N, C-alpha and C positions, 0 to 999 in steps of 0.2 A: 681167469677160469679154474686154473689149477689151485689156486688159493682159495677161492669161493667153495669149491668142492670139498677141499681138504677141511675148511671151517666146518661145513656141515658136518662132514663124516665125523668129526671131533666131538661134535656138541650134541648129536642124537646118540641116545643109549636107551636099552631096554626100560629103564625106569625114567627117563626123560626124552620121549618121543617128540619129534618136532613136526607140526602141520605148518605149511604155508601157504597162504590163500591171497591170491591177486584177482582182483575184479577188472573189468574193462580190458581185457587182455587185446581185444580188436585193436586198441590203440599204442600197444607196446611196440618199441621198436626192435628191429631185427636182432639186435645184439643181446637185448633183454629175453627173448624168446629161445635164442641160440643158449643163454646161460639156463633157462630152465630145462630145455631138452637135456643138456649135460647132466644137470641135477637128477632128472628123473630116469636117466638111461644108465647111470653110473652103479652097476650092480655091487659095488663096494658100500654105497650109502644103505645102511639099514635104520628102521625106526622112523622113516620119513614118509610124509603123506603131502602131496602137492593137489591143491584144488585151484582151478581158474575157471574165471566165467568170461563169457562173452556174450555180446548180443548177435546171434547167427544170422540176424538180417543184414548186418553189415559186414559179414565175412563170406566171400565166396572162395572157389578152390584156388583162386590166383594169390589168396590174401597170404601173408608170410605166416599168419598163426596157423592157417590150414596147411601149408607147407611142412611146418615144423611138427604138427600133430601128425601128420603123415608119417613122418621120420620117426617120431615117437613109436607109432603103431608098428612099424616095419621092424623095430628092434624089440619086439615083443612084450612091451610093456602094457600091462593091463590098464586101460581105458575105459571109465564108464561114464557115459554121457545121461544127463539128466535134462530133460528140458521141462523149464518151468515157464508156465504162461501167466497171464495177468488173473488175478481174482475179481470175482464180481463183487458188488458192493454186498451182497448176503452172504456169499462166503467170507467177507471181512467181519460182518456184524457177528456171525455165528462162531469167529475165533475169540471175538471180544466177550 
């Protein structure tokens, strides 16, 4: 964990920010979720943005993701939740 945090700290700079995106976090193992928490709660890591996606219909309050998210929020890390729903055929056509 220390080496991973140190690496991220070393490669993130104002001119070289890092965005880390993980999808399907509902399937992540406990240690991966722990590493994510370690990264986002490390106050010495600057110029870093983590974006994670889950299927909330597969995660309840007892799920490891929910536990880690709670721990992150308890450490005063800003968390923005954006709910994305399915789009209709008409909405997809309007995008095209």
